[in-house]
N, C-alpha and C positions, 0 to 999 in steps of 0.2 A: 600412908602418906604418899609412898611411892606409887601406889595404884591410882590414887586420885590425880596425881600429876600426869600420869600416863593417859588418863581419861580426858584431861584438859587438852593435852597435846593432840589427841585423836580428834577431839571436837574442833580444835583450831584448824587442823589439816582438812577436815571435811568442809569447814567454812571457806577456806582458801580455794579448795577444789570447786566449790559451788560458784565462788566469785569468778574464778578462771573460766568456767563454762559459760557463765552469763556474759563475761567480757567478749569471749569468742562469738557468742550469738549476736551481741550488739554490733560488733565490728562487721560481721557478715551482713547484718541487716542494713547497716550504714552503707556498706559497699554496694549492696543491691540497690539501695535507694539512689546512690550517686550515679551508678553506671547503667542501671537497667530501668530507671524510671522514665516516664514520658517527657521529662525535662531535658533529656540528652538524646541527640540524634546523630546519625551518620553524617548527614548533610542538612544544612538549613539554607533555604532561599529567603533572603531578608528584604523587606521593604519594596517588593514588587507589586505591580498592578496585576493581580491574579484574576484570570478570566476562566470560568468554567461554562461552556456554552449550553450545557444541559440544565443547570440550575439557575442560570443567568447571574451567577456571581461575577461581579466586576468591582473590585475594591482593593485597596492597599492591604496586603496581608503578609504573613510570614508562613512559610511552608516547611514542615519537618518531614524528613525522609529517613526511613530505617528499613534495612533488609530488602531494598529494591521497591518498597511501596511508600505511598504517601500516608503518613500516620497522624499528621497534625496540620491544620490550617488555622492560624491564630491571629488575633488582633495584637497580641502581645509578643515581644521579642522572644525568640527561642535560642537555646544553646545547643550547638552541634560541634562535632569534631572538625568539621569544615563548614565554611559559609560562603555563599555567593551573594554579593551585594547587587540586588536587582533594582536599585533606585532608578526611577525614570524608565524602567523596562517593563515589558509585558511578559507575564508568566502564563503559559498556555499548554494544553495537551499537545504532545508531539504529533506531527502530521502523519497520516496513514495513506500511503500510495497504493491504491487497489489495482493499478494497471501499469506495471513496469515490466521491462524486458532486459534488465541489466543486473542480474545477480552475480556481480563481480566485486572484487575488492575496491577497484577504482570507482565503480558505480555507487557503492555504499559510501565512499568518501564524499562524493559530490552531493549525494542525497542528504547526508548529515549536515553539510554546510548550507543546505536549503531547509533545514528543520525537520526532515523526515526521520521518524524513529521506527516505522514499520513499512516494509516493501513487499508487495505481493504481485505475482503474475496470475491474474484470474482470467484474462481473455484467452491467452494461448495455453497456459497450464503446462503440465509435464506428465509423463508416464514412464517409469514410476515417479510419484510425486517427490520421493526422496532425492531424485536427481537434481531438482531445482536447488541452486545454491551449492553445487558441488565444489566450487572454488572457495567456499566459505567454511569448509570442514575444519580447517585449522583455527578458525575464529571469525565470528561475524560481529561487525560493529553495530548493526541494527537488526531488528527482527525481520524474518522473511518466511514466505510460504507460497504455495501455488494451488491452483485447482487441478483436477484431473484433465489432462490435455486430450480432447477428442481426436485431434489431428494425429497425435502420437499413437493412440490406440488404433486408429484407422490404418496407419502405415504398417503397424505390427500385424494386423489381421489380413490386410490385402496383399502385403508384400513379404511378410515374415521378417521385416527389418526393424531393428531397434533404433529409433531416432527420438530419444526421450525429450529433447527440447528443440524449440523451433530454430534457434540460432546455432548453426554449425560453425565450429572454429571460433566461437564467441562473437563473431562480427557479421556473419552473413545469414540470410534466410534461405533455407533449402526448400524449394517448392517444385522441383523438377520431376518428382516421382509420380508414377501413375495414380497413386493413392489420392493425390490432389485433384484428379480429373475423372476417374471412372467410378461408376456406381457400384455399390455393394449388393451382394445377393442376400436373400433372407437369412441364410445360415451365417453369413459374415456379420450381418447386423446383430444376430443373437450372440455371436462371439464377442462383439464389441460391448454388448450389454454386460456380459460376465466380467470383462476386464475393467470396465468403468466402475462397476460395483466393487471390484477388488481395490481399485485405486481409492475409492471413498473409504473403504475399510481401513486402508493404510494411512488415512489422514488428509486426503484431498479436501480442499476448501470449496467444494462444489465442482461443477463441470464447465470447462472452457470450450467454446465452440467458435472456430474461425470460419463461419459459414460463408462469408463473402469471398474467401479464398478458394472455395470449392463449390461455386454456385450450381453447376450442373452435376456435380458428383454426388451430393447429398440429396437423397430422395425424400419424399414426404414421410415414408415409413421410417427411415433412419432418424430423421429429425424428431418425429413423434416418440421414438424409442428414447431419445436423450431426455426429452421433457418428462416422459413417464418415469424414468429413473430418478430424476431430480425431484419429482413430486412424491414418489414413494419414499425416498430418503429424506424429504423435506430439507434439501440443500439448494442453494442458488444455482441457476444455470446462467452463464455469462456468454452473451451472443454478440458477435460482430455480424450484424444483419446483412442479408443480401442487398446489394446496392443497385438501384435503378437509375434512370436518367434524372439528373439535377433535382434532388429532393423528392423523388417518387417514393411515397410511403409504403409501397407494396411489401417491402421486406420487413418493415416494422409491423404492419398489419398481420403478416404471417405469424410472427412470434407472439404478438399480443393474443391472437386467437388460441394459440397453443397454451399459453399461460392461463387463459381463462378456462379452457377445456380441462386441463390437467391439475390446476392449482399449484403449479411449480413456481417458486420464487424466481422471477426473471430480472436480470440485470442487462440493460442495453448498453453496449460499449460505445464510448465516445460519440454521443448522439449528434453533437453539432457538426462534426465532420462528415456525417451521413446525411443529415437533414438539410444542411446548408441553409438557403434562404427560406425554407419552410419549417424552420426549427420551432416556431410557435405552434404550427399545426401538429407536429409530431408530439410535442409536450402535452398539447390538449388531448390527443388520443390516449396517452398514458394516463392522464388525469381521469378521463372518462372510464377507462378500463378498471382503474383502482376504485372508482366509485361503484362499479359493478361487482366488486369483490376480488379482483385480481391483486397480486402482490408484485408490483413492477417498480423498478427504480432505474436510474441512469447516471451518467457521469459526463463531464466535459473536460477539455484541456484548457490551458491558458495561453498557449502559443497557437498561431493560426495555421501553420503548415501541417500537412499530414506526412508521415514517414513510414515507408514500407519498402518492399523489394521491387525492383524493376521487373521481376518475373511474376509478380502477383497477378492473380486471375483478372483483376480489373484492367490491368494494362495489356495482358497477353491475349485475352479472349473477348474484350469488349471495347467499345468506342470511348476510351477514357477522356478524350478531349471534350466530347459532348457531355459526359457524365459530370466532370468537374468544371466545365466551362472555362478551360484554360488551354494553353498551347505548350509546345516544347519549351519556350522561353520562360515559362513559369515553374520549371522543374530544375532542381539542383541535384547534381551528383554528390552524394554525401562524402565520399572519400576525399574529394578535392574541393568541394564547395562551388564548382563551376556551374554556371547556368547553361543548360543544354540547348542544342539545336536539333533539327530533324536528323542530321548526319551523326552527331555525337550520340543521340539517343539510340539509333540503330546500331552504332558501333558497340556501345556498352551492353545493349540487349543481347548481342551476339557473343561478345568476348567475356563479359562478366555478368551472366544472367542472375546471379545471386546477390549482386550488389544492391545497395540501398539508395533511395532517392527521397528528397523532401519536395513535395508538390504544394505550392502556395496557392490556395484557393479560398480559404475561409476569411470572411469579412468581419470586421470589428462589431457591427451591430448584431450579427448572429451570435457572437460570443457573449455579448452582454445580455441578450435575451435568454440564452441558456443559463448563464451564471445566476440570474435572478430567479430562476425556478425555485420554489420554496425549499426543496430538499435535494437540490443538485449537489453531487459530489465532484470534487476536483481531483484529477490525477495527471500523471505525466505522459504515459505511453512512451517512455524513454527507451531509446535503442541502446544496445550494449556499449559499455565503455570498458575497453581493455587496456588501451594505451593512449595517452594524450596526443600522440602523433597521428592517431586514426580518428578522423572526424566523426561526429555523431550529431544528433539534434540538441538544441539548447534546453529542451524540456527537462533533462536530467538535472541540471544545475540550477535552474531558475524558476520552475513552475510555481512554487508556493510563494516565494518572495515576489514574483510578478503579480500575483493576486493581491498580496498585502500592499505593495507599493503602487501599482498601476490602478487596480480596480477599487481598492478601499480608499487609499489616501488621495489619489489624483482624481479618479473618475467618480468616487463616492457612490457607487451603485448599490452598495449594501454596507451594513455596519461591520465593525471589526469582529464583534462577537458572532455575527452570522457567518462571516468568512471563516472563522475558526471552526464553526460547526460543519461547514462544507468541506473542511480539510481534515477533520478528525472524528467528531462525534457521529455524523451520519454514517460514515464508513464503519465505525465500530458497531453501531446499532444494527446495521444490515448484516455484518459479518457474524453477529451472535447466532444467526441461523445456521452458520457453518461450523462454529466452534465456540464453546463457552469461554475460551480464553479472552475473547474480545469484550466480555462484560467488564473487564478491568482496564480497558483501553479507551482512548478518545475522551476521557474525562479528567478533570483536575479536582478530585474529591478524595476524602479519606477512604482508604481501602483500594484505590486505583493503583495500577502500576506507575512507577515514577519514570514514565516516558514523557519528557517535558522539553519544550522549546522556550527559550528566553530571548526576546528580540526587542529592538528599538523601533517602535511604530512610526517614529518621525523620519527615520532614515532607511528602513528596510527597502531593498530594491533588488531586482534581478539584473545582473550584468551580462549573463550569457546571451548570445544571439547566434544567428546562423553562420556568421562569419567567424565567431570565436566562441564555441559552445562550452568550453571548459572554464569560463570565468566564474568563480564562486560569487555567491550573493553578498550583498552588503547588509549589515544590520542584524544578522543572526549571531548573537553574542555567545550563547551557551546552549548546549543540548545535553540532556540526560537520557540514557537508555537503561532501564532497570536500575535507576538510581546512580549509575556510574557517569561521571562527568567526561563525556567523550568529545565534546566541543567546548573549549575554554577560551574566552576572549577572542572568538571568531576563528580559532585555529583547531584543527582536528588533532586530538591527543592520540598519538600512536601507542600501540600495545595494549589497548583496552578492547575486550571482545565480549560485551554483555548481551549481544544479540542472540535470540532464540529462534529455532525453526518452529513455526506455528502450525499446528496440526488440527484437522477437523475432528469430527465425532468418531474416534477410534472404536472399532468393533472388537470385543473380546475374542481371543482365539477359541476355536472350537475343536474338540477332540475328534 
C-alpha cells in the first residue's frame, strides 16, 4: 500500500514538473510574440504622406522602424515604443548632400534643420580620407564621408607637406603653395597614382579633382592618370572643370573625352555655375556622351552666387570679370557681408588672401534649366561653419528647403516626388558605384536605412540669405538618422550621435 502511494506521488510530481515546463515555454513564447513580433517597433511614423521616389509610392501610410532600419510600411496602424504623428506632413528619404565643405558640429546642426541626413565632400575630398570629419570623432549627428582629395595628394608629393583638407583653420581656403601652380614630373605623377590608390583602399568615395583651381599646373598626363585610376577601380571621379570665358565648354569637353576614352564614371561639379548662360548646351553634351556609352552625371546648387577663396586661380591668374560677366560690386566679402570695390578687393587680396568671397553672377533662368534636367542632383557647396559670428554662405542652412519652397511650391518647375529624387535617390544610386552602403539610402522602402525627413509641404521654406546665412529653414518638422529622432518639432535634439562615417570599397589588407 505504501509502495503504491509512493508511485502515485512520484507520478503527480512528474505531471507537475511537466506542467511547469510547459508553462515556462508558453510564457517565453508569449513574451517573444509580444516584444519581438513585427507588431512592435522602436518608432512608428503614423498617418504621413509617404513618398518613395524610386517606386513612385505616394500615399498615406504608417512606417515602422526597428534597429535603425525601415521594417514596415503599412496601410494599417502600427504599434511602437514611440510614435511621430505625421498627419498632413510628407515623409521622405533624408537628403544627401554630395558637395559640402563643412564637416563641423555647427555645419551638421544646420544641415539637419534643412533635412540633410548624409553630408559628403566629393569635389575637394581629403587625404587621408579619415581626416574628413575630424571634429566629429566624439559624435556625428549625420552620416559623412569624402573622396580622395587629389589636391592634398598633390601637395604631399610636390612639397612633402600634409594638408589633408582644403580648409585650414576651419574657415579659410589655403591655396598659396606652389603645388597649386606648378606642373608635376612623370615620377611625381606616378607617386600621386600610388597615394590615390591607397586612399581608395582606405575607403575614399572616388577621386575629387579641383581642376579649375590649378588650370596650368595639372598637365594632360596627370589628368589622364586620375581618370585611369578611376576607371581601373570603377569609382567616380568628381571634377571642377577648367573654366573658360563666359560659358566656354572647352573644360567640359576635355573631361567628357577622357570619360569616354577611359570609361571612368564622371561627376561634373556644380555645372550651372560653370556653364552659366550656356547651361542647355552643356547638358546636351552630357546627354550625347551618355548615349555614346559614357557614364556622366552632374549637380547644381539652389542659390545663385558662387563661393570660394579670393586667392582662387580664377581670380588670381585670369580675367575673372570677363569670365563671370560681373564687376567688383557684384562680389561680397564673406566675413563681413560687405559689397566690394576695386580698392577693397585689392586690400583683401593683399592682406587676407585666404579669405572667402561670394560672387553673384548666376541668373534664375539658368538655374531652372539645370534643375529640370532629368537626373539632376541638388547639393549645397556649403562653406565651413565654425561659429555663427563668422559669416558663411546661406547654402548650408537653406539649399533643400529652398528647392521645396521656391522651385516646387512657388515656381512649380517639377513635382514634389521628382524634387525628392533629385535630393536623395539620384545621389544614392550614383554613390552605389563608390560604396555598397548607399544601396540602403535615398529610398523609403522596407530594408532601407531609417534616414528620414518629415516636413510640411505647404510651409517649407528657406530663411537663410546672404545677409543672414544662419537662419534655419521653416517646415522641416522631424529628421531621423539611423532611426534616431535627431530633429523633433523643428528643433535639433542635443546629445544624439547616430551619424556614421561612410567608406568606399575597402580593400582587404595584404600580408
